[in-house]
DSSP file (Angstrom, degrees, kcal/mol; ACC not computed):
  #  RESIDUE AA STRUCTURE BP1 BP2  ACC     N-H-->O    O-->H-N    N-H-->O    O-->H-N    TCO  KAPPA ALPHA  PHI   PSI    X-CA   Y-CA   Z-CA
    1    1 A M              0   0    0      0, 0.0     2,-0.6     0, 0.0     3,-0.1   0.000 360.0 360.0 360.0 128.2    0.0    0.0    0.0
    2    2 A R    >   -     0   0    0      1,-0.2     3,-1.2     2,-0.0     4,-0.4  -0.735 360.0-151.4 -87.2 123.3    1.4    3.3   -1.1
    3    3 A T  G >  S+     0   0    0     -2,-0.6     3,-1.5     1,-0.3    -1,-0.2   0.829  91.4  66.2 -64.1 -32.0    1.1    5.9    1.7
    4    4 A G  G 3  S+     0   0    0      1,-0.3    -1,-0.3    -3,-0.1    -2,-0.0   0.741  94.7  58.6 -62.5 -23.2    1.0    8.8   -0.8
    5    5 A K  G <  S+     0   0    0     -3,-1.2     2,-2.1     1,-0.2    -1,-0.3   0.656  82.7  84.3 -80.0 -16.8   -2.4    7.5   -2.0
    6    6 A L    <   +     0   0    0     -3,-1.5    32,-0.3    -4,-0.4    -1,-0.2  -0.501  55.1 137.4 -83.8  71.2   -3.9    7.8    1.4
    7    7 A D        +     0   0    0     -2,-2.1     2,-0.3    30,-0.3    -1,-0.2   0.292  42.4  75.1-107.8   8.3   -4.7   11.5    0.8
    8    8 A R  E    S-A   37   0A   0     29,-2.1    29,-3.1    -3,-0.2     2,-0.5  -0.896  70.6-129.7-122.2 153.4   -8.2   11.9    2.2
    9    9 A K  E     +A   36   0A   0     -2,-0.3    69,-0.4    27,-0.2     2,-0.3  -0.884  25.5 179.9-104.1 127.2   -9.4   12.1    5.8
   10   10 A I  E     -A   35   0A   0     25,-2.6    25,-2.4    -2,-0.5     2,-0.5  -0.887  18.1-143.8-120.3 156.0  -12.3    9.9    7.0
   11   11 A I  E     -AB  34  76A   0     65,-2.0    65,-3.0    -2,-0.3     2,-0.5  -0.985  10.3-153.2-120.5 128.5  -14.0    9.7   10.4
   12   12 A V  E     -AB  33  75A   0     21,-3.1    20,-3.3    -2,-0.5    21,-1.6  -0.893  17.9-171.4-103.2 128.5  -15.2    6.3   11.6
   13   13 A Q  E     -AB  31  74A   0     61,-3.0    61,-2.6    -2,-0.5     2,-0.3  -0.933  17.6-142.8-123.5 143.1  -18.0    6.4   14.1
   14   14 A S  E     -A   30   0A   0     16,-2.7    16,-2.2    -2,-0.4     2,-0.4  -0.724  21.5-134.4 -95.3 154.1  -19.8    3.9   16.3
   15   15 A L  E     -A   29   0A   0     -2,-0.3     2,-0.4    57,-0.3    14,-0.2  -0.920  17.7-171.8-112.1 133.9  -23.5    4.1   16.8
   16   16 A T  E     -A   28   0A   0     12,-2.8    12,-3.0    -2,-0.4     2,-0.5  -0.991  10.8-151.6-124.3 132.4  -25.2    3.8   20.2
   17   17 A Y  E     -A   27   0A   0     -2,-0.4     2,-0.4    10,-0.2    10,-0.2  -0.901  16.5-175.4-106.1 127.4  -29.0    3.6   20.5
   18   18 A T  E     -A   26   0A   0      8,-2.6     8,-3.0    -2,-0.5     2,-0.2  -0.937  32.6-102.5-123.2 146.9  -30.6    4.9   23.8
   19   19 A D  E     -A   25   0A   0     -2,-0.4     6,-0.2     6,-0.2    -2,-0.0  -0.445  22.7-156.8 -65.7 131.7  -34.2    4.8   25.0
   20   20 A D        -     0   0    0      4,-2.0     5,-0.1    -2,-0.2    -1,-0.1   0.479  38.0-115.6 -89.5  -3.4  -35.8    8.2   24.5
   21   21 A G  S    S+     0   0    0      3,-0.4     4,-0.1     1,-0.0    -2,-0.1   0.386 103.0  80.2  86.2  -4.8  -38.4    7.6   27.2
   22   22 A F  S    S-     0   0    0      2,-0.2     3,-0.1     0, 0.0    -1,-0.0   0.087 119.8 -86.8-119.9  19.2  -41.3    7.8   24.7
   23   23 A G  S    S+     0   0    0      1,-0.3     2,-0.2     0, 0.0    -4,-0.0   0.482 102.7  89.6  87.5   3.4  -41.0    4.2   23.3
   24   24 A G  S    S-     0   0    0     -6,-0.0    -4,-2.0     0, 0.0    -3,-0.4  -0.490  70.1-114.1-116.5-170.2  -38.4    5.2   20.6
   25   25 A F  E     -A   19   0A   0     -6,-0.2     2,-0.4    -2,-0.2    -6,-0.2  -0.953   8.9-145.3-131.7 149.6  -34.7    5.4   20.4
   26   26 A T  E     -A   18   0A   0     -8,-3.0    -8,-2.6    -2,-0.3     2,-0.5  -0.935  19.0-138.1-110.0 136.1  -32.1    8.1   20.0
   27   27 A T  E     -A   17   0A   0     -2,-0.4     2,-0.5   -10,-0.2   -10,-0.2  -0.828  17.7-172.3 -98.5 128.1  -29.0    7.5   18.0
   28   28 A I  E     -A   16   0A   0    -12,-3.0   -12,-2.8    -2,-0.5     2,-0.4  -0.977   8.5-154.7-119.0 130.9  -25.7    8.8   19.3
   29   29 A S  E     -A   15   0A   0     -2,-0.5     2,-0.4   -14,-0.2   -14,-0.2  -0.894   7.7-168.1-108.3 134.3  -22.5    8.6   17.2
   30   30 A D  E     -A   14   0A   0    -16,-2.2   -16,-2.7    -2,-0.4     2,-0.3  -0.968  27.2-114.8-121.1 134.7  -19.1    8.5   18.8
   31   31 A T  E     +A   13   0A   0     -2,-0.4   -18,-0.3   -18,-0.2     3,-0.1  -0.552  33.1 174.1 -71.2 125.6  -15.8    9.0   16.9
   32   32 A V  E     -     0   0A   0    -20,-3.3     2,-0.3     1,-0.4   -19,-0.2   0.801  64.4  -6.7 -96.1 -40.6  -13.7    5.8   17.0
   33   33 A A  E     -A   12   0A   0    -21,-1.6   -21,-3.1     2,-0.0     2,-0.5  -0.993  46.5-145.9-156.6 147.5  -10.9    6.8   14.6
   34   34 A V  E     +A   11   0A   0     -2,-0.3     2,-0.3   -23,-0.2   -23,-0.2  -0.991  39.2 179.2-112.8 120.7   -9.8    9.6   12.2
   35   35 A L  E     -A   10   0A   0    -25,-2.4   -25,-2.6    -2,-0.5     2,-0.4  -0.867  33.4-120.0-128.2 155.1   -7.9    7.8    9.4
   36   36 A R  E     +A    9   0A   0     -2,-0.3    28,-0.5   -27,-0.2     2,-0.3  -0.770  44.6 178.3 -86.4 138.4   -6.1    8.7    6.2
   37   37 A A  E     -A    8   0A   0    -29,-3.1   -29,-2.1    -2,-0.4     2,-0.5  -0.962  36.4-128.9-143.4 155.2   -7.7    6.9    3.2
   38   38 A E  E     -C   62   0A   0     24,-2.2    24,-2.5    -2,-0.3     2,-0.4  -0.944  36.0-141.7-100.0 129.2   -7.7    6.4   -0.5
   39   39 A V  E     -C   61   0A   0     -2,-0.5     2,-0.5   -34,-0.2    22,-0.2  -0.760  17.0-170.7 -99.4 135.6  -11.2    6.9   -1.9
   40   40 A H  E     -C   60   0A   0     20,-2.8    20,-2.1    -2,-0.4     2,-0.4  -0.899  12.9-152.5-125.2 100.0  -12.7    4.9   -4.7
   41   41 A D  E     +C   59   0A   0     -2,-0.5    18,-0.2    18,-0.2     3,-0.1  -0.588  18.7 177.2 -70.8 127.5  -16.0    6.3   -6.0
   42   42 A K  E     -     0   0A   0     16,-1.9     2,-0.3    -2,-0.4    17,-0.2   0.895  43.7 -46.9 -97.6 -71.5  -18.0    3.4   -7.4
   43   43 A A  E     -C   58   0A   0     15,-1.1    15,-3.2     2,-0.0     2,-0.3  -0.986  36.3-146.4-161.6 164.1  -21.4    4.4   -8.6
   44   44 A G  E     +C   57   0A   0     -2,-0.3     2,-0.3    13,-0.2    13,-0.2  -0.987  18.7 173.9-135.7 149.0  -24.5    6.4   -7.9
   45   45 A K  E     -C   56   0A   0     11,-2.4    11,-3.5    -2,-0.3     2,-0.4  -0.992  26.4-120.9-152.2 159.3  -28.1    5.7   -8.9
   46   46 A E  E     -C   55   0A   0     -2,-0.3     2,-0.3     9,-0.2     9,-0.2  -0.839  27.3-173.4-104.6 140.2  -31.6    7.1   -8.2
   47   47 A L  E     -C   54   0A   0      7,-3.4     7,-3.1    -2,-0.4     2,-0.5  -0.858  20.0-137.6-126.0 160.1  -34.4    5.1   -6.7
   48   48 A L  E     +C   53   0A   0     -2,-0.3     2,-0.4     5,-0.2     5,-0.2  -0.984  30.0 167.4-120.1 120.8  -38.1    5.7   -6.0
   49   49 A S  E >   -C   52   0A   0      3,-3.1     3,-2.1    -2,-0.5    -2,-0.0  -0.987  67.0 -14.2-138.7 126.8  -39.3    4.6   -2.6
   50   50 A A  T 3  S-     0   0    0     -2,-0.4    -1,-0.1     1,-0.3     3,-0.1   0.853 127.4 -54.9  51.2  40.2  -42.7    5.5   -1.0
   51   51 A G  T 3  S+     0   0    0      1,-0.2     2,-0.4     0, 0.0    -1,-0.3   0.521 118.1 108.3  75.9   5.7  -43.2    8.2   -3.6
   52   52 A K  E <   -C   49   0A   0     -3,-2.1    -3,-3.1    54,-0.0     2,-0.5  -0.903  69.9-121.4-116.9 146.5  -39.9    9.9   -2.8
   53   53 A E  E     -C   48   0A   0     -2,-0.4    53,-2.7    -5,-0.2     2,-0.4  -0.723  29.3-168.3 -86.0 127.9  -36.8   10.0   -4.9
   54   54 A L  E     -CD  47 105A   0     -7,-3.1    -7,-3.4    -2,-0.5     2,-0.5  -0.907  12.0-149.6-114.9 143.5  -33.6    8.6   -3.2
   55   55 A T  E     -CD  46 104A   0     49,-2.8    49,-2.0    -2,-0.4     2,-0.5  -0.962  12.4-160.8-111.4 126.3  -30.1    8.9   -4.4
   56   56 A E  E     -CD  45 103A   0    -11,-3.5   -11,-2.4    -2,-0.5     2,-0.5  -0.924   4.7-168.9-109.9 128.8  -27.8    6.0   -3.5
   57   57 A K  E     -CD  44 102A   0     45,-2.7    45,-2.2    -2,-0.5     2,-0.4  -0.973   4.4-160.6-119.2 126.9  -24.0    6.5   -3.6
   58   58 A T  E     +CD  43 101A   0    -15,-3.2   -16,-1.9    -2,-0.5   -15,-1.1  -0.896  21.9 160.1-105.7 135.3  -21.6    3.5   -3.4
   59   59 A I  E     -CD  41 100A   0     41,-2.2    41,-3.1    -2,-0.4     2,-0.3  -0.979  23.4-151.4-150.4 154.2  -18.0    4.2   -2.4
   60   60 A S  E     -CD  40  99A   0    -20,-2.1   -20,-2.8    -2,-0.3     2,-0.4  -0.981   6.0-155.3-132.0 151.4  -15.0    2.3   -0.9
   61   61 A F  E     -CD  39  98A   0     37,-2.2    37,-3.3    -2,-0.3     2,-0.5  -0.965   4.9-152.1-122.9 136.5  -12.1    3.5    1.2
   62   62 A T  E     +CD  38  97A   0    -24,-2.5   -24,-2.2    -2,-0.4     2,-0.3  -0.955  28.4 162.9-107.9 125.2   -8.7    1.9    1.5
   63   63 A V  E     - D   0  96A   0     33,-2.4    33,-2.5    -2,-0.5   -26,-0.1  -0.839  43.9 -83.6-132.6 167.2   -7.0    2.5    4.9
   64   64 A R  E     - D   0  95A   0    -28,-0.5    31,-0.3    -2,-0.3    30,-0.1  -0.403  66.1 -80.2 -66.9 154.0   -4.1    1.0    6.9
   65   65 A Y        +     0   0    0     29,-1.1     2,-0.3    28,-0.2    -1,-0.1  -0.264  60.5 159.3 -60.9 138.3   -5.0   -2.1    8.9
   66   66 A T        -     0   0    0     -3,-0.1     3,-0.3     3,-0.1    -3,-0.0  -0.969  40.2-144.2-153.7 150.5   -6.7   -1.5   12.2
   67   67 A E  S    S+     0   0    0     -2,-0.3    -2,-0.1     1,-0.2    -1,-0.0   0.375  86.5  85.0 -92.5   3.3   -8.9   -3.7   14.4
   68   68 A L        +     0   0    0      2,-0.0     2,-0.4   -36,-0.0    -1,-0.2   0.752  68.2  88.4 -77.5 -25.5  -11.1   -0.8   15.4
   69   69 A I        -     0   0    0     -3,-0.3    -3,-0.1     2,-0.0   -55,-0.0  -0.608  52.8-179.4 -88.0 131.3  -13.5   -0.8   12.5
   70   70 A K    >   -     0   0    0     -2,-0.4     3,-1.7     4,-0.1    14,-0.1  -0.886  39.6-114.9-123.9 156.4  -16.6   -3.0   12.7
   71   71 A P  T 3  S+     0   0    0      0, 0.0    13,-0.2     0, 0.0    -2,-0.0   0.682 111.5  64.0 -66.4 -16.2  -19.4   -3.5   10.1
   72   72 A T  T 3  S+     0   0    0     11,-0.1   -57,-0.3     2,-0.1     2,-0.1   0.399  90.7  86.2 -85.9   5.3  -21.9   -1.9   12.4
   73   73 A M    <   -     0   0    0     -3,-1.7    11,-1.6   -59,-0.1     2,-0.3  -0.332  68.4-132.1 -97.8 179.9  -20.2    1.5   12.3
   74   74 A Q  E     -BE  13  83A   0    -61,-2.6   -61,-3.0     9,-0.2     2,-0.4  -0.912   7.2-136.7-131.6 161.5  -20.4    4.4    9.9
   75   75 A V  E     -BE  12  82A   0      7,-2.7     7,-3.6    -2,-0.3     2,-0.5  -0.956   7.0-154.8-120.3 135.2  -17.9    6.6    8.0
   76   76 A V  E     +BE  11  81A   0    -65,-3.0   -65,-2.0    -2,-0.4     2,-0.4  -0.957  22.1 166.3-111.1 120.9  -18.1   10.3    7.6
   77   77 A Y  E >   - E   0  80A   0      3,-2.4     3,-1.6    -2,-0.5   -67,-0.1  -0.991  68.7 -10.8-138.1 126.1  -16.4   11.7    4.5
   78   78 A E  T 3  S-     0   0    0    -69,-0.4    -1,-0.1    -2,-0.4     3,-0.1   0.905 127.3 -56.5  51.1  49.3  -16.8   15.2    3.1
   79   79 A E  T 3  S+     0   0    0      1,-0.2     2,-0.4    -3,-0.0    -1,-0.3   0.605 115.1 115.2  62.9  15.8  -19.7   15.9    5.4
   80   80 A Q  E <   -E   77   0A   0     -3,-1.6    -3,-2.4    22,-0.0     2,-0.5  -0.953  60.2-139.3-114.4 135.5  -21.6   12.8    4.0
   81   81 A T  E     -E   76   0A   0     -2,-0.4     2,-0.4    -5,-0.2    22,-0.3  -0.834  19.0-168.9 -97.2 127.8  -22.4    9.9    6.3
   82   82 A Y  E     -E   75   0A   0     -7,-3.6    -7,-2.7    -2,-0.5     2,-0.4  -0.922  17.2-134.2-115.3 138.4  -22.0    6.3    4.8
   83   83 A S  E     -EF  74 101A   0     18,-2.9    18,-1.9    -2,-0.4     2,-0.5  -0.746  29.7-114.6 -87.1 140.2  -23.1    3.1    6.4
   84   84 A I  E     + F   0 100A   0    -11,-1.6    16,-0.3    -2,-0.4     3,-0.1  -0.637  33.7 177.2 -78.4 122.4  -20.5    0.3    6.3
   85   85 A E  E     -     0   0A   0     14,-3.3     2,-0.3    -2,-0.5    15,-0.2   0.692  64.6 -17.2 -98.1 -25.7  -21.7   -2.5    4.0
   86   86 A G  E     - F   0  99A   0     13,-1.5    13,-2.9   -16,-0.1     2,-0.4  -0.963  51.4-139.9-174.5 160.5  -18.6   -4.7    4.3
   87   87 A I  E     - F   0  98A   0     -2,-0.3     2,-0.4    11,-0.2    11,-0.2  -0.997  15.0-168.7-133.8 130.3  -14.9   -4.8    5.2
   88   88 A E  E     - F   0  97A   0      9,-2.7     9,-2.8    -2,-0.4     2,-0.3  -0.973  19.1-132.0-124.2 131.7  -12.2   -6.7    3.4
   89   89 A E  E     - F   0  96A   0     -2,-0.4     2,-0.5     7,-0.2     7,-0.2  -0.611  16.1-145.6 -79.4 137.5   -8.7   -7.3    4.7
   90   90 A I  E  >> - F   0  95A   0      5,-3.2     5,-1.7    -2,-0.3     4,-1.7  -0.919  62.5 -35.2-104.1 122.1   -5.9   -6.5    2.2
   91   91 A G  T  45S-     0   0    0     -2,-0.5     2,-1.1     3,-0.2     4,-0.0  -0.238 114.3 -31.7  65.0-156.5   -2.9   -8.9    2.5
   92   92 A R  T  45S-     0   0    0      1,-0.2    -1,-0.1     2,-0.0    -2,-0.0  -0.783 123.5 -41.2-101.0  90.7   -2.0  -10.1    6.0
   93   93 A K  T  45S+     0   0    0     -2,-1.1   -28,-0.2     2,-0.2    -1,-0.2   0.816 106.8 124.5  59.2  35.0   -3.0   -7.1    8.1
   94   94 A K  T  <5S-     0   0    0     -4,-1.7   -29,-1.1     1,-0.3     2,-0.3   0.856  77.3 -32.7 -87.1 -42.0   -1.6   -4.7    5.5
   95   95 A G  E   < -DF  64  90A   0     -5,-1.7    -5,-3.2   -31,-0.3     2,-0.3  -0.954  53.3-118.9-164.0 179.0   -4.8   -2.7    5.0
   96   96 A L  E     -DF  63  89A   0    -33,-2.5   -33,-2.4    -2,-0.3     2,-0.5  -0.979   8.2-150.6-131.1 144.4   -8.5   -2.7    4.9
   97   97 A R  E     -DF  62  88A   0     -9,-2.8    -9,-2.7    -2,-0.3     2,-0.6  -0.981  17.3-160.1-113.1 123.8  -11.0   -1.9    2.1
   98   98 A I  E     -DF  61  87A   0    -37,-3.3   -37,-2.2    -2,-0.5     2,-0.5  -0.901   1.9-155.3-107.7 119.0  -14.2   -0.5    3.5
   99   99 A F  E     +DF  60  86A   0    -13,-2.9   -14,-3.3    -2,-0.6   -13,-1.5  -0.813  23.3 173.2 -98.7 129.6  -17.3   -0.7    1.3
  100  100 A C  E     -DF  59  84A   0    -41,-3.1   -41,-2.2    -2,-0.5     2,-0.3  -0.884  21.8-157.9-136.6 163.1  -20.0    1.8    2.1
  101  101 A K  E     -DF  58  83A   0    -18,-1.9   -18,-2.9    -2,-0.3     2,-0.4  -0.989   5.2-166.6-138.3 147.9  -23.3    3.3    0.9
  102  102 A A  E     -D   57   0A   0    -45,-2.2   -45,-2.7    -2,-0.3     2,-0.4  -0.996   5.3-157.6-134.4 142.9  -25.1    6.5    1.5
  103  103 A Y  E     -D   56   0A   0     -2,-0.4     2,-0.4   -22,-0.3   -47,-0.2  -0.960   8.7-176.2-119.4 135.6  -28.7    7.5    0.8
  104  104 A T  E     -D   55   0A   0    -49,-2.0   -49,-2.8    -2,-0.4     2,-0.5  -0.994  21.9-133.0-129.3 141.4  -30.0   11.0    0.3
  105  105 A V  E      D   54   0A   0     -2,-0.4   -51,-0.2   -51,-0.2    -2,-0.0  -0.771 360.0 360.0 -91.7 133.5  -33.6   12.1   -0.2
  106  106 A G              0   0    0    -53,-2.7   -52,-0.2    -2,-0.5    -1,-0.1   0.428 360.0 360.0-153.2 360.0  -34.0   14.5   -3.0
């Protein structure tokens, strides 16, 4: 993995769900790590759900290996929040490829 290609900053966050006292839940995000990453834009597409137009963006990030990242977390990149869809190890603990998706209503 070439360090010069890790030229973008991503924030990895864990999600905690707490009872709001009214039968629902509140989501709290905590920063787990701030990492340097190589960004691979994959694709975007528009969907129609419940009469509303959604935009889906697929992206992947390559980072140095860390054991901190879990599939239940989320990634913030350029003020957009992405849910982690999968994590793939590169080599023998050399790096990680994090596959993510984001949805926006528009």
